[in-house]
MIDOSE-1310 file (N, C-alpha, C; in nm, 2 decimals, decimal comma, always signed):
residues 293
xxxx	-0,31/+0,91/+1,85/-0,30/+0,77/+1,87/-0,18/+0,73/+1,96; -0,18/+0,78/+2,08/-0,06/+0,76/+2,16/-0,02/+0,61/+2,18; -0,12/+0,52/+2,18/-0,09/+0,38/+2,20/-0,01/+0,33/+2,08; -0,05/+0,37/+1,96/+0,03/+0,33/+1,84/+0,17/+0,38/+1,84
xxxx	+0,19/+0,50/+1,90/+0,32/+0,56/+1,89/+0,41/+0,52/+2,01; +0,36/+0,44/+2,10/+0,43/+0,42/+2,22/+0,43/+0,27/+2,26; +0,41/+0,18/+2,17/+0,41/+0,04/+2,20/+0,54/+0,00/+2,27; +0,65/+0,04/+2,22/+0,78/-0,01/+2,26/+0,88/+0,10/+2,29
xxxx	+0,83/+0,21/+2,33/+0,91/+0,33/+2,34/+0,94/+0,37/+2,48; +0,89/+0,31/+2,58/+0,92/+0,34/+2,72/+0,85/+0,47/+2,77; +0,72/+0,48/+2,75/+0,65/+0,59/+2,80/+0,67/+0,72/+2,73; +0,65/+0,83/+2,80/+0,66/+0,96/+2,74/+0,79/+1,00/+2,68
xxxx	+0,90/+0,95/+2,75/+1,03/+0,98/+2,69/+1,05/+0,91/+2,56; +1,01/+0,78/+2,55/+1,02/+0,71/+2,42/+0,93/+0,77/+2,32; +0,81/+0,82/+2,36/+0,72/+0,88/+2,27/+0,78/+1,00/+2,20; +0,86/+1,07/+2,26/+0,93/+1,19/+2,20/+1,02/+1,14/+2,09
xxxx	+1,09/+1,03/+2,11/+1,18/+0,97/+2,01/+1,10/+0,92/+1,89; +0,98/+0,87/+1,92/+0,90/+0,82/+1,81/+0,85/+0,94/+1,72; +0,81/+1,05/+1,78/+0,76/+1,16/+1,71/+0,88/+1,23/+1,63; +1,00/+1,23/+1,70/+1,12/+1,29/+1,63/+1,15/+1,20/+1,51
xxxx	+1,14/+1,07/+1,52/+1,17/+0,99/+1,41/+1,08/+1,02/+1,29; +0,95/+1,03/+1,32/+0,85/+1,06/+1,22/+0,88/+1,19/+1,15; +0,92/+1,29/+1,23/+0,95/+1,43/+1,17/+1,07/+1,42/+1,08; +1,18/+1,34/+1,12/+1,30/+1,33/+1,04/+1,26/+1,25/+0,91
xxxx	+1,18/+1,15/+0,92/+1,14/+1,07/+0,80/+1,06/+1,16/+0,70; +0,97/+1,24/+0,75/+0,89/+1,33/+0,67/+0,98/+1,44/+0,60; +1,08/+1,48/+0,68/+1,18/+1,58/+0,62/+1,26/+1,53/+0,51; +1,30/+1,40/+0,52/+1,38/+1,34/+0,41/+1,29/+1,32/+0,29
xxxx	+1,17/+1,27/+0,30/+1,08/+1,25/+0,19/+1,04/+1,39/+0,13; +1,02/+1,49/+0,22/+1,00/+1,63/+0,17/+1,12/+1,68/+0,08; +1,24/+1,64/+0,12/+1,36/+1,68/+0,05/+1,36/+1,62/-0,09; +1,32/+1,50/-0,10/+1,31/+1,43/-0,23/+1,21/+1,50/-0,32
xxxx	+1,10/+1,54/-0,26/+1,00/+1,61/-0,34/+1,05/+1,75/-0,38; +1,12/+1,82/-0,29/+1,16/+1,96/-0,31/+1,28/+1,97/-0,41; +1,36/+1,86/-0,42/+1,48/+1,87/-0,50/+1,46/+1,81/-0,64; +1,35/+1,75/-0,67/+1,33/+1,68/-0,80/+1,25/+1,77/-0,89
xxxx	+1,30/+1,79/-1,01/+1,23/+1,86/-1,12/+1,16/+1,76/-1,21; +1,03/+1,77/-1,22/+0,95/+1,67/-1,29/+0,91/+1,73/-1,42; +0,95/+1,67/-1,53/+0,91/+1,71/-1,66/+0,78/+1,65/-1,70; +0,68/+1,74/-1,70/+0,54/+1,69/-1,73/+0,52/+1,66/-1,88
xxxx	+0,41/+1,60/-1,91/+0,38/+1,57/-2,05/+0,46/+1,45/-2,11; +0,51/+1,36/-2,03/+0,59/+1,25/-2,08/+0,53/+1,12/-2,04; +0,41/+1,11/-2,01/+0,35/+0,98/-1,97/+0,35/+0,88/-2,09; +0,38/+0,76/-2,06/+0,39/+0,65/-2,16/+0,25/+0,60/-2,18
xxxx	+0,20/+0,63/-2,31/+0,06/+0,59/-2,34/+0,05/+0,46/-2,41; +0,17/+0,39/-2,44/+0,17/+0,26/-2,51/+0,27/+0,18/-2,44; +0,24/+0,05/-2,41/+0,33/-0,04/-2,36/+0,32/-0,17/-2,43; +0,41/-0,26/-2,42/+0,41/-0,39/-2,49/+0,34/-0,49/-2,40
xxxx	+0,21/-0,51/-2,42/+0,14/-0,61/-2,34/+0,13/-0,74/-2,41; +0,04/-0,82/-2,36/+0,02/-0,96/-2,42/-0,07/-0,95/-2,54; -0,19/-0,93/-2,52/-0,29/-0,91/-2,63/-0,41/-0,85/-2,58; -0,47/-0,74/-2,65/-0,59/-0,68/-2,60/-0,71/-0,77/-2,60
xxxx	-0,78/-0,76/-2,49/-0,91/-0,84/-2,47/-1,02/-0,75/-2,50; -1,11/-0,78/-2,60/-1,22/-0,69/-2,64/-1,31/-0,66/-2,52; -1,33/-0,75/-2,43/-1,41/-0,72/-2,31/-1,36/-0,61/-2,23; -1,23/-0,59/-2,23/-1,17/-0,48/-2,14/-1,17/-0,35/-2,21
xxxx	-1,21/-0,34/-2,33/-1,21/-0,21/-2,40/-1,33/-0,13/-2,37; -1,34/-0,09/-2,25/-1,46/-0,02/-2,20/-1,43/+0,08/-2,09; -1,51/+0,18/-2,08/-1,49/+0,28/-1,97/-1,51/+0,22/-1,83; -1,57/+0,10/-1,83/-1,60/+0,04/-1,70/-1,49/-0,05/-1,65
xxxx	-1,38/-0,05/-1,73/-1,27/-0,15/-1,69/-1,22/-0,13/-1,55; -1,18/-0,01/-1,51/-1,12/+0,01/-1,38/-1,22/-0,03/-1,27; -1,35/+0,01/-1,29/-1,45/-0,03/-1,20/-1,47/-0,18/-1,19; -1,47/-0,24/-1,30/-1,48/-0,39/-1,31/-1,38/-0,46/-1,23
xxxx	-1,25/-0,41/-1,24/-1,14/-0,47/-1,16/-1,16/-0,45/-1,01; -1,21/-0,33/-0,97/-1,23/-0,31/-0,83/-1,35/-0,40/-0,78; -1,45/-0,41/-0,86/-1,56/-0,50/-0,81/-1,51/-0,65/-0,80; -1,43/-0,69/-0,90/-1,38/-0,82/-0,90/-1,29/-0,84/-0,77
xxxx	-1,21/-0,74/-0,74/-1,12/-0,75/-0,62/-1,20/-0,75/-0,49; -1,30/-0,66/-0,48/-1,37/-0,64/-0,36/-1,48/-0,75/-0,33; -1,51/-0,83/-0,43/-1,62/-0,92/-0,41/-1,58/-1,04/-0,32; -1,45/-1,07/-0,31/-1,41/-1,18/-0,23/-1,43/-1,16/-0,08
xxxx	-1,38/-1,05/-0,02/-1,41/-1,03/+0,12/-1,56/-1,01/+0,15; -1,63/-0,96/+0,05/-1,78/-0,94/+0,08/-1,85/-1,07/+0,07; -1,81/-1,16/-0,01/-1,88/-1,29/-0,02/-1,83/-1,39/+0,09; -1,70/-1,39/+0,11/-1,65/-1,50/+0,20/-1,62/-1,44/+0,34
xxxx	-1,63/-1,31/+0,36/-1,60/-1,25/+0,49/-1,70/-1,29/+0,60; -1,82/-1,34/+0,56/-1,92/-1,38/+0,65/-1,93/-1,53/+0,68; -1,83/-1,60/+0,63/-1,81/-1,74/+0,67/-1,78/-1,75/+0,82; -1,85/-1,84/+0,90/-1,82/-1,84/+1,04/-1,67/-1,84/+1,08
xxxx	-1,59/-1,92/+1,01/-1,45/-1,91/+1,03/-1,39/-1,88/+0,89; -1,32/-1,77/+0,88/-1,25/-1,69/+0,98/-1,33/-1,57/+1,04; -1,46/-1,56/+1,00/-1,55/-1,45/+1,06/-1,48/-1,31/+1,04; -1,44/-1,28/+0,92/-1,38/-1,16/+0,89/-1,47/-1,04/+0,91
xxxx	-1,60/-1,06/+0,90/-1,70/-0,95/+0,92/-1,68/-0,88/+1,05; -1,64/-0,96/+1,15/-1,62/-0,90/+1,29/-1,51/-0,80/+1,29; -1,41/-0,81/+1,20/-1,30/-0,72/+1,20/-1,32/-0,60/+1,10; -1,43/-0,61/+1,02/-1,44/-0,50/+0,92/-1,45/-0,36/+0,98
xxxx	-1,52/-0,33/+1,09/-1,51/-0,20/+1,14/-1,37/-0,15/+1,17; -1,29/-0,23/+1,22/-1,15/-0,19/+1,24/-1,07/-0,17/+1,11; -1,10/-0,26/+1,01/-1,04/-0,24/+0,88/-1,07/-0,11/+0,82; -1,20/-0,07/+0,82/-1,24/+0,06/+0,76/-1,19/+0,18/+0,84
xxxx	-1,19/+0,17/+0,97/-1,14/+0,27/+1,06/-0,99/+0,29/+1,03; -0,91/+0,19/+1,03/-0,77/+0,20/+1,00/-0,74/+0,25/+0,87; -0,83/+0,23/+0,77/-0,81/+0,27/+0,63/-0,82/+0,42/+0,61; -0,90/+0,49/+0,70/-0,93/+0,63/+0,68/-0,80/+0,71/+0,67
xxxx	-0,71/+0,71/+0,77/-0,59/+0,80/+0,76/-0,50/+0,75/+0,64; -0,49/+0,62/+0,62/-0,40/+0,57/+0,52/-0,46/+0,62/+0,38; -0,59/+0,61/+0,36/-0,65/+0,65/+0,23/-0,63/+0,80/+0,21; -0,65/+0,88/+0,31/-0,63/+1,02/+0,30/-0,49/+1,05/+0,26
xxxx	-0,39/+0,99/+0,32/-0,25/+1,01/+0,29/-0,22/+0,98/+0,14; -0,27/+0,86/+0,10/-0,24/+0,81/-0,03/-0,31/+0,89/-0,14; -0,43/+0,94/-0,11/-0,50/+1,02/-0,21/-0,43/+1,16/-0,23; -0,39/+1,22/-0,12/-0,32/+1,34/-0,13/-0,19/+1,33/-0,21
xxxx	-0,12/+1,22/-0,18/+0,00/+1,18/-0,26/-0,03/+1,16/-0,40; -0,14/+1,09/-0,43/-0,18/+1,06/-0,57/-0,22/+1,19/-0,64; -0,29/+1,28/-0,58/-0,33/+1,40/-0,64/-0,21/+1,48/-0,68; -0,11/+1,49/-0,59/+0,01/+1,57/-0,62/+0,09/+1,52/-0,73
xxxx	+0,11/+1,38/-0,73/+0,19/+1,32/-0,84/+0,11/+1,33/-0,97; -0,02/+1,32/-0,97/-0,10/+1,34/-1,09/-0,08/+1,48/-1,15; -0,09/+1,58/-1,06/-0,08/+1,72/-1,11/+0,06/+1,74/-1,16; +0,16/+1,68/-1,10/+0,30/+1,70/-1,15/+0,34/+1,62/-1,27
xxxx	+0,26/+1,53/-1,31/+0,29/+1,45/-1,43/+0,38/+1,33/-1,40; +0,38/+1,28/-1,27/+0,45/+1,16/-1,24/+0,38/+1,04/-1,30; +0,24/+1,04/-1,29/+0,16/+0,94/-1,35/+0,03/+1,00/-1,39; -0,05/+0,93/-1,46/-0,18/+0,98/-1,50/-0,28/+0,87/-1,53
xxxx	-0,40/+0,90/-1,57/-0,51/+0,80/-1,58/-0,58/+0,82/-1,71; -0,60/+0,71/-1,78/-0,67/+0,71/-1,91/-0,82/+0,74/-1,90; -0,87/+0,82/-1,98/-1,01/+0,85/-1,98/-1,09/+0,74/-2,06; -1,02/+0,66/-2,13/-1,08/+0,55/-2,21/-1,13/+0,44/-2,12
xxxx	-1,07/+0,42/-2,01/-1,10/+0,31/-1,92/-1,15/+0,35/-1,79; -1,19/+0,47/-1,77/-1,25/+0,52/-1,65/-1,38/+0,59/-1,67; -1,47/+0,60/-1,57/-1,61/+0,64/-1,60/-1,62/+0,79/-1,61; -1,53/+0,87/-1,56/-1,54/+1,01/-1,58/-1,53/+1,10/-1,46
xxxx	-1,61/+1,08/-1,35/-1,60/+1,17/-1,23/-1,46/+1,17/-1,17; -1,41/+1,29/-1,14/-1,28/+1,30/-1,09/-1,27/+1,39/-0,97; -1,18/+1,36/-0,88/-1,15/+1,44/-0,76/-1,02/+1,50/-0,77; -1,02/+1,63/-0,81/-0,89/+1,70/-0,83/-0,80/+1,62/-0,92
xxxx	-0,85/+1,57/-1,03/-0,77/+1,50/-1,12/-0,77/+1,35/-1,11; -0,82/+1,30/-1,00/-0,82/+1,15/-0,98/-0,96/+1,10/-1,02; -0,95/+0,99/-1,10/-1,08/+0,92/-1,13/-1,15/+0,87/-1,00; -1,27/+0,85/-1,00/-1,35/+0,80/-0,88/-1,29/+0,66/-0,85
xxxx	-1,26/+0,58/-0,95/-1,21/+0,45/-0,93/-1,07/+0,45/-0,86; -0,99/+0,55/-0,88/-0,86/+0,55/-0,81/-0,88/+0,58/-0,67; -0,98/+0,66/-0,63/-1,01/+0,69/-0,49/-1,06/+0,56/-0,42; -1,15/+0,49/-0,49/-1,20/+0,36/-0,44/-1,09/+0,26/-0,42
xxxx	-0,99/+0,27/-0,51/-0,88/+0,17/-0,50/-0,82/+0,16/-0,36; -0,80/+0,27/-0,30/-0,74/+0,28/-0,16/-0,83/+0,23/-0,05; -0,95/+0,20/-0,08/-1,04/+0,14/+0,01/-1,06/-0,01/-0,01; -1,08/-0,05/-0,14/-1,11/-0,18/-0,18/-0,99/-0,27/-0,17
xxxx	-0,88/-0,23/-0,22/-0,76/-0,31/-0,23/-0,71/-0,34/-0,08; -0,70/-0,24/+0,01/-0,66/-0,28/+0,15/-0,76/-0,37/+0,21; -0,89/-0,36/+0,18/-0,99/-0,45/+0,24/-0,97/-0,59/+0,19; -0,94/-0,61/+0,07/-0,91/-0,74/+0,02/-0,78/-0,80/+0,07
xxxx	-0,68/-0,72/+0,08/-0,55/-0,76/+0,13/-0,56/-0,80/+0,28; -0,63/-0,72/+0,35/-0,65/-0,75/+0,49/-0,73/-0,88/+0,51; -0,83/-0,90/+0,42/-0,90/-1,03/+0,43/-0,81/-1,14/+0,41; -0,72/-1,13/+0,32/-0,62/-1,24/+0,30/-0,53/-1,26/+0,42
xxxx	-0,49/-1,15/+0,48/-0,41/-1,15/+0,60/-0,48/-1,22/+0,71; -0,61/-1,18/+0,73/-0,69/-1,23/+0,84/-0,72/-1,38/+0,81; -0,74/-1,42/+0,69/-0,77/-1,56/+0,66/-0,65/-1,65/+0,68; -0,53/-1,60/+0,65/-0,41/-1,67/+0,67/-0,38/-1,69/+0,82
xxxx	-0,41/-1,59/+0,90/-0,39/-1,59/+1,04/-0,49/-1,70/+1,10; -0,60/-1,72/+1,05/-0,70/-1,81/+1,10/-0,65/-1,96/+1,09; -0,56/-1,98/+0,99/-0,52/-2,12/+0,97/-0,37/-2,14/+1,01; -0,31/-2,03/+1,05/-0,17/-2,04/+1,10/-0,15/-2,00/+1,24
xxxx	-0,15/-2,10/+1,33/-0,15/-2,06/+1,48/-0,02/-1,99/+1,52; +0,09/-2,02/+1,45/+0,22/-1,95/+1,48/+0,26/-1,86/+1,37; +0,33/-1,75/+1,41/+0,38/-1,66/+1,31/+0,48/-1,72/+1,22; +0,46/-1,71/+1,09/+0,56/-1,76/+0,99/+0,68/-1,68/+1,00
xxxx	+0,79/-1,74/+0,96/+0,92/-1,67/+0,95/+0,97/-1,61/+1,09; +0,92/-1,67/+1,20/+0,95/-1,62/+1,33/+1,10/-1,61/+1,36; +1,17/-1,71/+1,32/+1,31/-1,71/+1,35/+1,39/-1,61/+1,26; +1,35/-1,58/+1,15/+1,42/-1,49/+1,06/+1,36/-1,36/+1,04
xxxx	+1,24/-1,34/+1,10/+1,16/-1,22/+1,08/+1,24/-1,09/+1,10; +1,31/-1,08/+1,22/+1,38/-0,96/+1,25/+1,50/-0,93/+1,15; +1,57/-1,04/+1,13/+1,69/-1,02/+1,03/+1,63/-0,98/+0,89; +1,53/-1,05/+0,85/+1,47/-1,01/+0,72/+1,42/-0,87/+0,72
xxxx	+1,36/-0,82/+0,83/+1,31/-0,69/+0,84/+1,42/-0,59/+0,83; +1,53/-0,62/+0,90/+1,65/-0,53/+0,89/+1,71/-0,52/+0,75; +1,72/-0,64/+0,69/+1,77/-0,64/+0,55/+1,68/-0,57/+0,45; +1,55/-0,59/+0,47/+1,45/-0,53/+0,38/+1,45/-0,38/+0,40
xxxx	+1,46/-0,33/+0,53/+1,47/-0,19/+0,56/+1,59/-0,13/+0,49; +1,71/-0,19/+0,51/+1,83/-0,14/+0,44/+1,82/-0,14/+0,29; +1,75/-0,24/+0,23/+1,73/-0,24/+0,09/+1,64/-0,12/+0,04; +1,53/-0,10/+0,11/+1,45/+0,01/+0,08/+1,52/+0,15/+0,09
xxxx	+1,59/+0,17/+0,20/+1,66/+0,30/+0,22/+1,77/+0,32/+0,11; +1,84/+0,21/+0,08/+1,94/+0,22/-0,03/+1,88/+0,26/-0,16; +1,77/+0,20/-0,20/+1,70/+0,23/-0,32/+1,66/+0,38/-0,32; +1,61/+0,42/-0,20/+1,56/+0,56/-0,19/+1,67/+0,66/-0,22
xxxx	+1,79/+0,63/-0,17/+1,91/+0,72/-0,19/+1,96/+0,71/-0,33; +1,97/+0,58/-0,38/+2,02/+0,56/-0,51/+1,94/+0,62/-0,62; +1,81/+0,61/-0,61/+1,71/+0,66/-0,71/+1,65/+0,79/-0,67; +1,72/+0,87/-0,59/+1,67/+1,00/-0,54/+1,61/+1,08/-0,65
xxxx	+1,66/+1,08/-0,77/+1,61/+1,17/-0,88/+1,49/+1,11/-0,95; +1,45/+0,99/-0,92/+1,33/+0,93/-0,97/+1,23/+0,93/-0,86; +1,14/+1,03/-0,86/+1,06/+1,07/-0,74/+0,96/+0,96/-0,70; +0,91/+0,88/-0,79/+0,82/+0,78/-0,75/+0,89/+0,66/-0,68
xxxx	+1,00/+0,62/-0,74/+1,09/+0,52/-0,68/+1,14/+0,56/-0,55; +1,20/+0,68/-0,54/+1,26/+0,72/-0,41/+1,15/+0,74/-0,30; +1,04/+0,80/-0,34/+0,94/+0,82/-0,24/+0,89/+0,69/-0,18; +0,85/+0,60/-0,27/+0,80/+0,47/-0,22/+0,90/+0,39/-0,14
xxxx	+1,03/+0,40/-0,19/+1,13/+0,32/-0,11/+1,16/+0,38/+0,02; +1,17/+0,51/+0,03/+1,19/+0,58/+0,16/+1,07/+0,55/+0,26; +0,95/+0,57/+0,21/+0,84/+0,56/+0,30/+0,83/+0,41/+0,35; +0,85/+0,32/+0,26/+0,85/+0,17/+0,30/+0,96/+0,15/+0,40
xxxx	+1,08/+0,20/+0,37/+1,19/+0,17/+0,46/+1,17/+0,24/+0,60; +1,12/+0,36/+0,60/+1,10/+0,43/+0,72/+0,99/+0,37/+0,81; +0,88/+0,33/+0,74/+0,77/+0,26/+0,82/+0,82/+0,13/+0,87; +0,89/+0,05/+0,80/+0,94/-0,08/+0,84/+1,04/-0,06/+0,96
xxxx	+1,13/+0,04/+0,95/+1,22/+0,07/+1,05/+1,15/+0,12/+1,18; +1,04/+0,19/+1,16/+0,96/+0,23/+1,28/+0,91/+0,11/+1,35; +0,86/+0,01/+1,27/+0,82/-0,12/+1,33/+0,93/-0,18/+1,41; +1,05/-0,19/+1,36/+1,16/-0,25/+1,43/+1,19/-0,18/+1,56
xxxx	+1,19/-0,05/+1,55/+1,23/+0,03/+1,67/+1,12/+0,05/+1,78; +1,00/+0,06/+1,74/+0,90/+0,10/+1,83/+0,78/+0,01/+1,85; +0,77/-0,10/+1,77/+0,65/-0,19/+1,78/+0,70/-0,33/+1,80; +0,66/-0,39/+1,91/+0,71/-0,53/+1,94/+0,68/-0,62/+1,82
xxxx	+0,77/-0,72/+1,81/+0,75/-0,82/+1,71/+0,62/-0,90/+1,74; +0,57/-0,97/+1,64/+0,45/-1,05/+1,67/+0,37/-1,08/+1,55; +0,37/-0,98/+1,45/+0,29/-1,00/+1,33/+0,35/-0,96/+1,20; +0,48/-0,91/+1,21/+0,54/-0,87/+1,08/+0,56/-0,99/+0,99
xxxx	+0,59/-1,11/+1,04/+0,61/-1,22/+0,96/+0,48/-1,26/+0,89; +0,36/-1,23/+0,96/+0,23/-1,26/+0,90/+0,21/-1,16/+0,78; +0,25/-1,03/+0,80/+0,24/-0,93/+0,70/+0,32/-0,98/+0,57; +0,44/-1,02/+0,60/+0,52/-1,07/+0,48/+0,46/-1,18/+0,41
xxxx	+0,40/-1,28/+0,48/+0,34/-1,39/+0,41/+0,21/-1,34/+0,33; +0,13/-1,25/+0,40/+0,02/-1,20/+0,33/+0,06/-1,12/+0,20; +0,17/-1,05/+0,21/+0,21/-0,97/+0,10/+0,25/-1,06/-0,02; +0,32/-1,17/+0,02/+0,36/-1,26/-0,09/+0,24/-1,33/-0,16
xxxx	+0,14/-1,36/-0,08/+0,02/-1,42/-0,14/-0,05/-1,31/-0,22; -0,06/-1,19/-0,18/-0,13/-1,09/-0,25/-0,06/-1,05/-0,38; +0,07/-1,09/-0,40/+0,14/-1,06/-0,52/+0,08/-1,13/-0,64; +0,01/-1,24/-0,62/-0,06/-1,31/-0,73/-0,17/-1,23/-0,78
xxxx	-0,27/-1,20/-0,70/-0,38/-1,11/-0,76/-0,33/-0,97/-0,80; -0,23/-0,92/-0,73/-0,17/-0,79/-0,77/-0,12/-0,79/-0,91; -0,05/-0,90/-0,95/+0,01/-0,90/-1,08/-0,10/-0,91/-1,19; -0,21/-0,98/-1,15/-0,33/-0,99/-1,25/-0,39/-0,85/-1,26
xxxx	-0,44/-0,79/-1,15/-0,51/-0,67/-1,15/-0,42/-0,55/-1,20; -0,30/-0,54/-1,14/-0,22/-0,43/-1,18/-0,16/-0,45/-1,32; -0,15/-0,58/-1,36/-0,10/-0,60/-1,50/-0,21/-0,55/-1,60; -0,33/-0,57/-1,57/-0,44/-0,51/-1,66/-0,44/-0,36/-1,65
xxxx	-0,42/-0,30/-1,53/-0,42/-0,16/-1,52/-0,31/-0,09/-1,60; -0,20/-0,17/-1,61/-0,08/-0,11/-1,67/-0,07/-0,15/-1,82; -0,17/-0,22/-1,88/-0,18/-0,23/-2,02/-0,14/-0,37/-2,07; -0,14/-0,48/-1,99/-0,11/-0,61/-2,04/-0,21/-0,67/-2,13
xxxx	-0,34/-0,63/-2,11/-0,45/-0,69/-2,18/-0,54/-0,59/-2,25; -0,49/-0,46/-2,26/-0,57/-0,36/-2,33/-0,48/-0,29/-2,43; -0,55/-0,21/-2,52/-0,47/-0,14/-2,62/-0,38/-0,03/-2,57; -0,42/+0,02/-2,45/-0,34/+0,12/-2,38/-0,35/+0,11/-2,23
xxxx	-0,26/+0,15/-2,15/-0,27/+0,14/-2,01/-0,38/+0,23/-1,95; -0,43/+0,18/-1,84/-0,52/+0,26/-1,76/-0,44/+0,36/-1,68; -0,33/+0,31/-1,62/-0,24/+0,40/-1,54/-0,11/+0,42/-1,63; -0,08/+0,54/-1,65/+0,04/+0,58/-1,73/+0,14/+0,64/-1,64
xxxx	+0,27/+0,61/-1,67/+0,38/+0,66/-1,59/+0,48/+0,75/-1,67; +0,54/+0,84/-1,60/+0,65/+0,92/-1,65/+0,77/+0,84/-1,64; +0,84/+0,80/-1,76/+0,95/+0,71/-1,75/+1,07/+0,77/-1,67; +1,08/+0,90/-1,66/+1,19/+0,96/-1,59/+1,17/+0,95/-1,43
xxxx	+1,06/+0,91/-1,39/+1,03/+0,91/-1,24/+1,01/+0,77/-1,19; +1,03/+0,67/-1,27/+1,02/+0,53/-1,22/+1,16/+0,46/-1,23; +1,17/+0,34/-1,17/+1,29/+0,27/-1,17/+1,34/+0,23/-1,31; +1,24/+0,19/-1,39/+1,27/+0,15/-1,53/+1,26/+0,01/-1,56
xxxx	+1,25/-0,08/-1,46/+1,22/-0,22/-1,48/+1,08/-0,25/-1,46; +1,03/-0,35/-1,54/+0,89/-0,39/-1,53/+0,88/-0,54/-1,52; +0,78/-0,59/-1,45/+0,75/-0,73/-1,45/+0,62/-0,74/-1,54; +0,65/-0,79/-1,66/+0,54/-0,78/-1,76/+0,52/-0,63/-1,79
xxxx	+0,41/-0,57/-1,76/+0,38/-0,43/-1,78/+0,39/-0,35/-1,65; +0,40/-0,42/-1,54/+0,40/-0,36/-1,41/+0,53/-0,31/-1,37; +0,55/-0,17/-1,34/+0,67/-0,12/-1,29/+0,71/-0,18/-1,16; +0,84/-0,21/-1,14/+0,88/-0,27/-1,01/+0,84/-0,18/-0,89
xxxx	+0,84/-0,05/-0,92/+0,80/+0,05/-0,81/+0,67/+0,01/-0,75; +0,58/-0,04/-0,83/+0,44/-0,07/-0,78/+0,44/-0,18/-0,67; +0,54/-0,27/-0,68/+0,55/-0,37/-0,58/+0,58/-0,31/-0,44; +0,67/-0,21/-0,44/+0,70/-0,13/-0,32/+0,58/-0,05/-0,27
xxxx	+0,51/+0,01/-0,36/+0,39/+0,08/-0,33/+0,28/-0,01/-0,27; +0,27/-0,13/-0,32/+0,17/-0,22/-0,27/+0,21/-0,27/-0,13; +0,34/-0,29/-0,11/+0,39/-0,33/+0,02/+0,36/-0,22/+0,13; +0,39/-0,10/+0,09/+0,37/+0,02/+0,18/+0,22/+0,03/+0,21
xxxx	+0,13/+0,02/+0,12/-0,01/+0,03/+0,14/-0,06/-0,08/+0,24; -0,01/-0,21/+0,21/-0,05/-0,32/+0,30/+0,01/-0,30/+0,44; +0,13/-0,26/+0,45/+0,20/-0,25/+0,58/+0,13/-0,14/+0,66; +0,10/-0,03/+0,60/+0,03/+0,09/+0,67/-0,10/+0,05/+0,72
xxxx	-0,18/-0,01/+0,64/-0,32/-0,05/+0,67/-0,32/-0,16/+0,79; -0,24/-0,26/+0,77/-0,24/-0,37/+0,87/-0,18/-0,32/+1,00; -0,08/-0,23/+1,00/-0,03/-0,18/+1,12/-0,13/-0,10/+1,21; -0,21/-0,02/+1,14/-0,32/+0,05/+1,21/-0,43/-0,04/+1,25
xxxx	-0,46/-0,14/+1,16/-0,56/-0,24/+1,20/-0,52/-0,32/+1,32; -0,40/-0,36/+1,33/-0,35/-0,44/+1,45/-0,36/-0,35/+1,57; -0,32/-0,23/+1,56/-0,33/-0,14/+1,68/-0,47/-0,13/+1,73; -0,57/-0,11/+1,63/-0,71/-0,10/+1,67/-0,76/-0,23/+1,74
xxxx	-0,71/-0,34/+1,68/-0,75/-0,47/+1,74/-0,70/-0,49/+1,88; -0,57/-0,44/+1,90/-0,51/-0,45/+2,03/-0,58/-0,36/+2,13; -0,62/-0,24/+2,09/-0,69/-0,15/+2,17/-0,83/-0,20/+2,21; -0,89/-0,27/+2,12/-1,02/-0,33/+2,14/-1,01/-0,44/+2,24
xxxx	-0,91/-0,52/+2,22/-0,89/-0,64/+2,32/-0,85/-0,59/+2,46; -0,77/-0,48/+2,47/-0,74/-0,43/+2,60/-0,86/-0,37/+2,67; -0,95/-0,31/+2,59/-1,07/-0,26/+2,66/-1,16/-0,37/+2,71; -1,16/-0,48/+2,64/-1,25/-0,59/+2,68/-1,20/-0,66/+2,80
xxxx	-1,07/-0,66/+2,82/-1,01/-0,73/+2,94/-0,99/-0,64/+3,06; -1,00/-0,51/+3,04/-0,98/-0,41/+3,15/-1,10/-0,41/+3,24; -1,07/-0,41/+3,37/-1,18/-0,41/+3,47/-1,26/-0,28/+3,46; -1,39/-0,28/+3,49/-1,47/-0,16/+3,49/-1,43/-0,07/+3,61
x	-1,40/+0,05/+3,57/-1,36/+0,14/+3,68/-1,48/+0,19/+3,76
């Protein structure tokens, strides 16, 4: 994807810097994984939630949450405005490499005991340790989040936070990278923080401004359904969590039952999907305006 890697890099010379940056970022994250010793068998199987809801005590719970999340872009995506259905091919195409990356990451962390999944609230079929629902998560959640992003764009002619976007991006990048170093020994926290910081810094260095403020606004809006869905997945309304965490590998703070690490994970997933989606949209627009050779 040379266009994605050379938006703002000054041709082939800049392209080399972009690839070098990616290699260095991968090396640092690889060092986090190589230097951490993970004690397996420590997943937290009980958390202090609100109150169990009998309806949720079923093996269909995770799938029910995915259907609930995915139904909104499917029902409202065909409304003439914002006409999200026109963007769906780009959404799914952008999602392929992101989903592949997150699933591989998920498989490795599951095998190492960083997190795990309850059999009580999942249907059973597994991909190298991952429930079917977990694999679908990386398709349905980005679809719904991109729908929110697209819908907000349709009613906001100007980019929000335009005046402070770059400053906010620099501060946010510094925050993520600081957390990554500070919590190096907590592999989930450090990995998520470093990847979020590196991707955001890549944006600042190599991708022209124009839609990062829109991503930030979309992320803030998605935090509302995120807290509901992820709260249920982490045990707020069930007798036990669907997703269980190793306490040695997370930050240690929770919003309700949701580990704060998950907020960074959600940001990274949204940023990665929308970045590739916007690149595909730009490529499509460029092809439409280019003269026929």
